[in-house]
Each structure stands twice: as structure tokens, then as C-alpha cells.
C-alpha positions as CSV (number, residue, x, y, z in Angstrom):
1,M,91.6,113.7,46.5
2,A,89.5,111.1,48.5
3,L,88.2,112.5,51.7
4,V,87.4,109.9,54.4
5,E,87.0,110.1,58.2
6,I,90.0,109.0,60.2
7,S,89.7,108.4,64.0
8,F,92.8,109.5,65.8
9,D,92.9,107.7,69.2
10,G,95.0,108.9,72.1
11,I,97.2,106.1,73.4
12,V,96.7,105.8,77.1
13,G,99.9,107.1,78.8
14,P,101.9,105.2,81.4
15,S,100.9,107.6,84.2
16,H,97.2,106.7,84.0
17,N,95.8,107.1,87.5
18,Y,92.6,107.9,89.4
19,S,93.1,111.2,91.2
20,G,89.6,112.5,90.8
21,L,90.7,115.9,89.4
22,S,87.7,116.5,87.1
23,F,84.9,118.2,89.0
24,G,81.6,117.5,87.3
25,N,82.8,114.2,85.9
26,L,80.9,111.7,88.1
27,A,83.0,108.6,87.2
28,A,86.3,110.4,87.8
29,T,85.3,111.7,91.2
30,A,83.6,108.5,92.3
31,N,86.8,106.4,91.6
32,K,89.2,108.8,93.2
33,G,91.9,106.9,95.1
34,Q,91.3,103.6,93.4
35,T,94.2,101.6,91.9
36,A,94.6,102.2,88.1
37,Y,96.1,99.8,85.6
38,P,97.9,101.8,82.9
39,R,99.1,98.7,81.0
40,A,95.6,97.3,80.8
41,A,94.1,100.7,80.0
42,A,96.5,101.2,77.0
43,L,95.9,97.7,75.7
44,Q,92.2,98.2,75.9
45,G,92.6,101.3,73.8
46,V,94.7,99.4,71.2
47,E,92.1,96.7,71.0
48,K,89.4,99.3,70.3
49,M,91.5,100.6,67.4
50,R,91.8,97.0,66.1
51,R,88.1,96.7,66.1
52,N,87.8,99.9,64.1
53,L,90.2,98.6,61.5
54,A,88.2,95.3,61.3
55,L,85.2,97.3,60.5
56,G,87.0,98.8,57.5
57,L,87.6,102.2,59.1
58,K,90.7,104.4,58.9
59,Q,92.7,104.7,62.2
60,G,95.3,107.1,63.5
61,I,97.0,107.8,66.9
62,F,98.2,110.6,69.1
63,L,101.0,110.0,71.6
64,P,101.0,110.4,75.4
65,H,102.4,113.6,76.8
66,R,105.5,114.1,78.9
67,R,104.7,113.1,82.4
68,P,105.4,114.4,85.0
69,D,105.2,117.8,83.3
70,H,108.3,119.3,84.8
71,R,108.1,122.5,82.8
72,W,104.5,123.3,84.0
73,L,105.6,122.7,87.6
74,A,108.6,124.9,87.1
75,A,106.4,127.7,85.9
76,L,104.5,127.3,89.2
77,G,107.8,127.5,91.1
78,A,107.7,123.8,92.1
79,T,109.3,120.5,91.4
80,I,107.6,117.1,91.3
81,A,109.2,116.2,94.6
82,E,108.1,119.4,96.3
83,A,104.5,119.6,94.8
84,D,101.6,119.0,97.0
85,P,99.5,115.9,96.2
86,V,96.9,117.7,94.0
87,L,99.5,119.6,92.0
88,R,101.6,116.4,91.6
89,A,98.6,114.6,90.3
90,A,97.8,117.4,87.9
91,A,101.4,117.2,86.6
92,C,101.1,113.4,86.1
93,S,97.6,113.3,84.6
94,A,97.2,111.1,81.5
95,S,94.1,112.9,80.4
96,S,95.5,113.7,77.0
97,M,94.4,110.2,76.1
98,W,90.9,111.7,75.5
99,A,91.7,113.0,72.0
100,A,88.1,114.3,71.6
101,N,89.3,117.2,73.7
102,A,92.4,117.8,71.6
103,A,91.0,120.2,69.0
104,T,88.0,121.3,67.0
105,V,88.2,120.1,63.4
106,S,86.4,121.6,60.4
107,P,86.9,119.6,57.1
108,A,87.8,121.2,53.8
109,P,84.3,121.1,52.3
110,D,83.1,123.5,55.1
111,T,85.9,126.1,55.1
112,A,86.4,129.3,53.1
113,D,89.9,128.3,51.9
114,G,89.1,124.6,51.1
115,R,91.6,123.4,53.8
116,C,90.9,121.3,56.8
117,H,91.2,123.5,59.9
118,L,92.1,122.3,63.4
119,T,92.1,124.6,66.4
120,V,93.8,123.2,69.5
121,A,91.6,123.3,72.6
122,N,92.8,125.4,75.6
123,L,91.1,123.2,78.2
124,S,91.5,126.1,80.6
125,T,88.7,125.1,83.0
126,M,90.5,122.3,84.7
127,A,94.1,122.7,86.0
128,H,95.2,119.2,85.2
129,R,94.2,119.7,81.5
130,S,95.2,123.3,81.0
131,H,98.8,122.4,80.3
132,E,98.1,119.9,77.6
133,W,97.7,122.2,74.6
134,P,101.3,123.0,73.8
135,E,102.2,119.3,73.3
136,T,98.9,118.6,71.5
137,L,99.6,121.5,69.2
138,A,103.1,120.1,68.5
139,Q,101.6,116.8,67.5
140,L,98.9,118.4,65.3
141,R,101.4,120.5,63.5
142,L,103.5,117.4,62.8
143,A,100.7,115.1,61.8
144,F,98.9,117.8,59.6
145,A,102.0,119.6,58.4
146,D,100.8,119.8,54.7
147,A,99.9,123.4,54.5
148,A,98.2,122.9,51.2
149,H,95.6,120.8,52.9
150,F,95.6,121.8,56.6
151,A,95.6,124.9,58.8
152,V,96.4,124.3,62.5
153,H,95.6,127.1,64.9
154,D,96.7,128.2,68.4
155,P,94.1,127.9,71.1
156,V,91.4,130.5,71.9
157,P,92.7,132.7,74.7
158,P,92.1,131.0,78.0
159,T,89.6,133.5,79.4
160,F,87.1,131.5,77.3
161,G,87.0,127.8,78.0
162,D,87.2,125.5,75.0
163,E,87.2,121.7,75.4
164,G,87.4,120.7,71.7
165,A,85.5,118.3,69.6
166,A,83.6,116.9,72.6
167,N,81.3,119.9,72.2
168,H,81.2,120.0,68.4
169,M,79.2,118.0,65.9
170,R,79.1,118.0,62.1
171,L,76.3,116.7,59.8
172,A,76.5,116.3,56.0
173,E,75.1,114.2,53.3
174,R,78.5,112.5,53.1
175,H,81.8,113.1,54.9
176,D,83.2,114.7,51.7
177,A,80.2,117.0,51.1
178,P,79.7,120.5,52.6
179,G,78.1,120.2,56.1
180,V,76.5,121.9,59.0
181,E,78.7,122.5,62.0
182,I,77.2,122.6,65.4
183,F,78.9,124.1,68.5
184,V,77.3,123.1,71.8
185,Y,78.1,125.4,74.7
186,G,77.1,125.4,78.4
187,V,75.9,128.1,80.7
188,R,75.4,126.3,84.0
189,G,74.6,123.0,85.4
190,G,73.6,123.1,89.0
191,A,76.8,122.7,91.1
192,F,78.9,121.9,88.1
193,P,80.8,124.3,85.8
194,A,80.0,124.7,82.1
195,R,83.3,123.9,80.4
196,Q,82.5,125.1,76.8
197,H,81.9,128.9,76.6
198,V,79.8,130.4,73.8
199,E,82.5,133.0,73.2
200,A,85.1,130.2,72.6
201,S,82.7,128.4,70.2
202,R,82.1,131.6,68.2
203,A,85.9,132.2,68.0
204,L,86.4,128.6,66.8
205,A,84.0,129.1,64.0
206,R,85.8,132.3,62.9
207,L,89.3,130.7,63.2
208,N,88.2,127.6,61.2
209,R,86.7,130.0,58.5
210,L,83.2,128.5,58.6
211,D,80.2,129.9,56.7
212,P,78.0,131.6,59.3
213,A,74.9,130.6,57.4
214,R,75.8,126.9,57.9
215,T,77.0,127.1,61.5
216,L,74.8,126.7,64.6
217,F,75.4,127.5,68.2
218,V,73.3,125.5,70.6
219,Q,73.1,125.5,74.4
220,Q,73.5,122.2,76.2
221,S,70.7,121.7,78.7
222,E,71.4,122.7,82.3
223,A,69.7,119.4,83.3
224,A,72.3,117.4,81.3
225,I,75.3,119.2,82.9
226,A,73.8,118.8,86.3
227,A,73.4,115.0,85.7
228,G,77.1,114.7,84.9
229,A,77.2,115.4,81.1
230,F,80.2,117.6,81.4
231,H,80.6,117.5,77.6
232,N,78.0,117.4,74.9
233,D,79.3,114.0,73.7
234,V,77.9,112.4,76.8
235,V,74.4,113.1,75.6
236,A,74.6,113.5,71.8
237,V,76.7,112.3,68.8
238,A,76.3,113.0,65.1
239,N,77.5,111.3,61.9
240,E,76.8,112.2,58.3
241,T,73.0,112.6,58.2
242,V,72.2,111.2,61.7
243,L,71.9,113.0,65.0
244,F,71.7,110.6,67.9
245,A,70.7,112.4,71.1
246,H,69.0,112.2,74.4
247,E,65.6,114.0,74.7
248,Q,67.1,116.3,77.3
249,A,70.4,117.0,75.6
250,F,69.7,120.6,74.5
251,E,68.1,123.6,76.2
252,D,66.0,124.6,73.2
253,K,65.8,121.5,71.1
254,A,62.8,122.7,69.1
255,T,64.6,125.7,67.6
256,F,67.8,123.6,67.1
257,Y,66.0,120.8,65.3
258,A,64.1,123.3,63.1
259,D,67.3,125.0,62.1
260,L,69.0,121.8,61.4
261,R,66.2,120.5,59.2
262,R,66.2,123.7,57.3
263,L,70.0,123.6,56.6
264,L,70.1,119.8,56.0
265,P,66.7,118.4,54.9
266,A,68.2,114.9,54.8
267,V,68.9,114.8,58.5
268,E,67.5,111.9,60.6
269,I,67.1,112.8,64.3
270,V,67.2,109.7,66.4
271,E,66.1,110.8,69.9
272,V,66.1,108.6,73.0
273,P,63.1,109.5,75.2
274,A,63.8,110.3,78.8
275,S,60.8,108.1,79.8
276,L,62.8,105.0,78.5
277,V,66.4,106.1,79.3
278,S,67.0,108.6,82.0
279,L,69.8,111.1,81.9
280,E,71.3,109.2,84.8
281,D,71.3,106.0,82.8
282,A,72.7,107.7,79.8
283,V,75.6,109.1,81.9
284,R,76.2,105.9,83.7
285,S,76.3,103.8,80.6
286,Y,77.9,106.4,78.2
287,L,75.3,105.4,75.6
288,F,76.0,108.6,73.6
289,N,79.7,108.6,74.2
290,A,79.8,106.0,71.4
291,Q,81.5,106.2,68.1
292,L,78.8,106.6,65.5
293,V,80.5,105.5,62.3
294,S,79.6,104.9,58.6
295,L,80.4,101.3,57.5
296,P,82.0,100.7,54.1
297,E,79.1,98.3,53.2
298,G,76.5,100.9,54.1
299,G,74.6,101.8,57.2
300,M,76.0,102.9,60.5
301,A,77.4,101.2,63.7
302,L,77.5,102.4,67.3
303,I,80.8,101.4,69.0
304,L,79.7,101.3,72.6
305,P,81.3,100.6,76.0
306,G,80.5,97.4,77.8
307,E,78.7,99.5,80.4
308,A,75.9,100.2,77.8
309,R,75.2,96.5,77.5
310,E,75.2,96.1,81.3
311,T,72.5,98.8,81.8
312,P,69.2,97.0,81.1
313,R,67.1,99.9,79.9
314,V,69.8,101.2,77.7
315,W,70.5,97.8,76.0
316,S,66.8,97.1,75.5
317,W,66.4,100.4,73.7
318,L,69.5,99.8,71.6
319,E,68.3,96.3,70.6
320,A,65.0,97.8,69.5
321,L,66.8,100.5,67.6
322,V,68.9,98.1,65.4
323,A,66.0,95.8,64.9
324,G,64.2,98.6,63.1
325,N,64.7,100.0,59.6
326,G,66.7,103.0,60.7
327,P,70.2,104.1,59.7
328,I,71.9,102.6,62.8
329,R,72.1,98.9,62.1
330,R,74.9,97.5,64.2
331,L,76.2,97.5,67.8
332,E,79.8,96.9,68.5
333,V,80.7,96.6,72.2
334,V,84.3,97.3,73.3
335,D,86.0,97.1,76.7
336,V,87.4,100.4,77.8
337,R,86.7,100.0,81.5
338,Q,89.9,101.7,82.6
339,S,89.1,104.8,80.6
340,M,85.4,104.6,81.7
341,A,86.4,104.6,85.4
342,N,88.0,108.0,84.8
343,G,85.0,109.3,82.9
344,G,85.9,108.7,79.2
345,G,84.2,106.3,76.8
346,P,84.9,105.2,73.2
347,A,84.1,108.7,71.7
348,C,86.3,110.5,74.3
349,L,89.4,108.5,73.1
350,R,89.2,109.7,69.5
351,L,89.4,112.8,67.4
352,R,87.6,112.7,64.1
353,V,89.4,114.2,61.1
354,V,87.9,114.1,57.6
355,C,90.8,114.4,55.1
356,D,92.8,112.5,52.5
357,P,95.0,110.0,54.4
358,A,97.7,110.6,51.9
359,T,98.1,114.1,53.2
360,V,98.7,113.0,56.8
361,D,102.2,112.2,58.2
362,P,102.1,108.4,57.9
363,R,103.7,108.0,61.4
364,F,100.4,108.9,62.9
365,L,98.4,106.3,60.9
366,V,98.2,102.6,62.0
367,D,97.4,99.2,60.7
368,D,97.3,95.9,62.5
369,A,101.1,95.4,62.3
370,R,101.8,98.8,63.8
371,L,99.3,98.1,66.6
372,D,101.1,94.9,67.3
373,A,104.3,96.8,67.8
374,I,102.6,99.4,70.0
375,A,101.0,96.7,72.1
376,G,104.4,95.0,72.5
377,C,105.9,98.3,73.8
378,I,103.0,98.8,76.2
379,E,103.3,95.2,77.6
380,T,107.0,95.6,78.2
381,C,107.2,99.2,79.5
382,W,103.9,100.4,80.9
383,P,103.5,100.1,84.7
384,E,101.0,97.4,85.6
385,A,99.3,99.4,88.5
386,I,99.4,102.8,90.0
387,G,97.8,103.1,93.4
388,P,96.7,106.3,95.3
389,D,100.1,106.9,96.9
390,D,102.3,105.8,94.1
391,L,102.5,109.2,92.4
392,A,104.7,110.4,95.3
393,D,107.2,107.6,94.7
394,P,110.4,109.1,93.1
395,G,111.0,105.7,91.6
396,L,107.9,105.8,89.4
397,W,108.6,109.1,87.7
398,P,111.6,107.9,85.6
399,R,109.7,104.7,84.7
400,I,106.9,106.7,83.2
401,E,109.3,108.9,81.3
402,A,111.3,105.9,80.0
403,A,108.1,104.1,78.9
404,R,106.9,107.1,76.8
405,A,110.4,107.6,75.3
406,E,110.5,103.9,74.3
407,L,107.2,104.4,72.4
408,L,108.3,107.6,70.7
409,G,111.5,105.9,69.6
410,L,109.6,102.9,68.3
411,L,107.3,105.1,66.2
412,K,110.2,107.4,65.1
413,L,108.4,110.4,66.6
414,G,111.0,111.7,69.1
415,E,111.0,115.1,67.3
416,I,107.7,115.8,69.2
417,D,109.8,116.8,72.2
418,R,112.2,119.1,70.4
């Protein structure tokens, strides 16, 4: 069985809008009330997936959720027509596009039973995301239904906030080798809430059947959260033997680095000094919300948002990085501006799963031809624009539902809604 890393990207849904619902996410709140462009957003995501395929990487998809979420509103005693603007926006949120928050994934080489374990995230801290997990769980159980190779778990109880792989890193000599799993949790961050609770992280490690001796729990720095790094993946990313992190990412980095070097002597820590790139620049550019990937020909690439190139101190540091003899040798810049304006970069849009592609439901895997078909559906069915008042338009709601239904029919995945 050949284990490789597959990036499963969330297709941006037809209700993509800027309602500013995510307190602590500076981009999302700064762009509240702006006009969003769902069609362009989804096509940008498809183009990013094409770039991954061109690099020789494996690519999968997750589907948009049902929006408006009438069942969630009904549980609150409301309808979409009756809901106040904030509740209506939460019921229409397209935030499931950020698949890094879908689940926490532990590959087979790390687990006690030799299966890949996926625990769906409860996303309980934010109301607009708290109702995502049932549909995410349904997709995970369909995509990874092969019980000989996968175990898919219900979420940690919502008393303890869990926001998935955005707060989880894995390092190993190779993707298919036993690794060290790192759970990054928050405590506080000035005015902003910590979204990943340590109790949730410890529960995830137990549910995913990890070896306690090769599992680390690390506190995200309060300064990083206060600067707008609401998830660890805004200030750090890991891949195989490389940890790429901001100097101020972790509260006690000395202990963390020492533990990591003890467990994985081959680790290379590439740290960006605060004197050259501030936390503010890191958050503004989403330098660390890049996909750090292993290239088939050797070495690694950073798949970065265009905003990283447009931030002079960040780009200067990156150019010096790839000019050296380190493991990161290539910079790939992608346009995901519609996602970025809502606070999600290239890494937010994907969930990493190390597994044998032959064990995954093939309907969740894509090649260029499938992406062509998906793009055609988006161009035909997705709304071009959604302005600040459009979510109250009764004519928009059936258009959103019909667009998603068309995509599910195209991909023969209508059973997700059963």
C-alpha cells in the first residue's frame, strides 16, 4: 500500500459572502459588508487545485454544505425569512470551504491500530461554524468509508472547542513513516478568544489512538492570537522534516523545540525572525498559511497567496530563503483573494490526508478533466456577486440551493444529503 499526501480542498460555496462573523479574524471583520464574488472565489479555488496537480501532487475535494441551513434555523425556532440579519448570515455562511477546519487527521503509521483516523471538528466557538460538523462528518464517512483503512470519529463534545487541522501539525522523516504529532492550543490572546482548547486536543490524541510518547501539546503564544493569528496555521506550518514558523508562534518555543529535536532528530526548524517579519506582516500576508509540500522531484515548495508577494519584507525574506541551500526551494504564488478577504489562505482551503488513494472513494478525487467539469458548473450556476443586503433577498436562497444541487448531481454525490 503506497501512502501519499492528498490535499482535499473545500469548493467555495455559492453563498460566499462577507458578513464579518469571525471575531478575532482581522480580515473577516475588516471586510464586513463588502460585496463578495462567489463565482470568482470558487474558480480561484479550482485554479489553486490545478496548480497542485501541475506540481505532481494528489488532489481531492469536499463539497459545499446546504445553505441556507434550514434545519439549524428550525432548531432555533426560526426560518430564513424570519431570522435576524446575524442569524441569517450564520445560516448562509460558506465557511466550510476552509477544509483545514474539517477534522484532525492522524495517518496510519502513527496510530495504534494502523488505520488513518479522522475526528471531525466541533467548531463550537463560532456560531456560524458550529453547525458544520454533521455535514462534514457525512462527507468524511463517505470519502473514507473503507473501514479496513480508516476510522472516522464524531466530534469532541462542544464544551471543549476544537477547530481541526488548523491547530495540528505532523512531522516525520517521510509521509509514510511514523511521525510526531503536535497539537497547538490557545489560552488567551488579549481581546480575542482562544479557539482550540487543550482538553479538546488531548481528547483528539486519544480518539485518534496516538502514542503519548510521540505526541506533543504546545501552547500558541498569546501575542500571536492578539495579533490576529486565530489558528496556529497563521503562524506555523510543518511538512515531513521541516517546521516553518514565526519566532513568536509559540509560548514556550525552547521547550517545544527541544522536545521535537529529541523525538525527531532529523527535524529542520526554519524560523522567521520577528526583527525581519513582524507578526502583523505575517498575519497580513498569510506567509505561514501556505501549503508546504514535498515535490516529486525532491525538495519542498511553499504555495503562497499573492498577498505574500505584495508585502515587501515578507517577499524579501522568502527570496533569500529559496536562494539558500535549505529544504524549501520553490515559491508558488496563487490568487485566492476572495478567500483571503474572509480570512482564509491556501492552507485554510485544504485538509491533508496521508493515505493510499486507492482506498478513498474516487468521487472525492480530481484530475484536470474533473476540475474542468466543476469549473463549468461554477461558471454557469454560482452567483456572480453577493452584496451586504442580498442575503435577505428571498430570490437568492433557491439559487444557492439549486447551484449546489447541480454540482452534487454532476459529481454523483447526491447521497450526501440523505
